[in-house]
N, C-alpha and C positions, 0 to 999 in steps of 0.2 A: 452699726451694730442692729442686728435683727433678730426676730425670735426664730429658735429657742435660745440663742446667746443672751439676749435681754429680755428680762421679763419682770412684770410688776405683781406684787400681792398686797391685799388690803382685807382685813378682818376675816384673814383665814383662806380666802379664795384669789385664786388667778385671775386679773383682769383680764378683759379681751381686749386683744391689740387695736382695736378702733378706740379704745379709752385713752390712748396715750400714744400712739403712733398717727401719723398724717402720711395720706398718699397723695402724689403728685405726679404730673405727666409732663416731660420735657418736650420740648419743641419737636423733636424726633421722633415723639411717641412712645418714648421708653418710660416706664412707671417705675418710682422710686417712693420707698416707704423710709421715713425717718422718723426720728423721737420727738414727738411735739413737747419742747422745753417749756412751754408755759403751762401746758396741762400737766406734765410731769412735777413741775414746781409745785401746782397746786394738790397733786396727790401726795407729795411727799409733806406739804404743809398740813393735811389731813393725816398723815401717818401711814406711811405704806414702806413695804421692804422691796427693795431693788434687788435683783439675783442677775449677776453676770456670770455665765457658763463659759468653758473653754477658752480660759484666757491664758493658753501657753505660749502666746506669742506677742511681739510688741506690735501694737497698734496704733498708730499716730491719733487717729480719730477719737479711739477710747481713752488715750492718754488726755486729750483735750477735755472730753467729757468729765472724766474724774476730776479734774482740775477745776471745773467749771461746779460741779456738785460740792 
């Protein structure tokens, strides 16, 4: 899941990706961006809105994330 498929809003504004995504680089030098679940959990505790767009297909990763939430 990545932007714009996955977005977070708080207090009427869309949060910057850096506030809830983490970037890492694999040993092969490939950059990967993923949701920082610790930070996302804290944002949810503070009261945020998660927006998931374009979910017209079955995605195993999305299913696991929804079950975790």
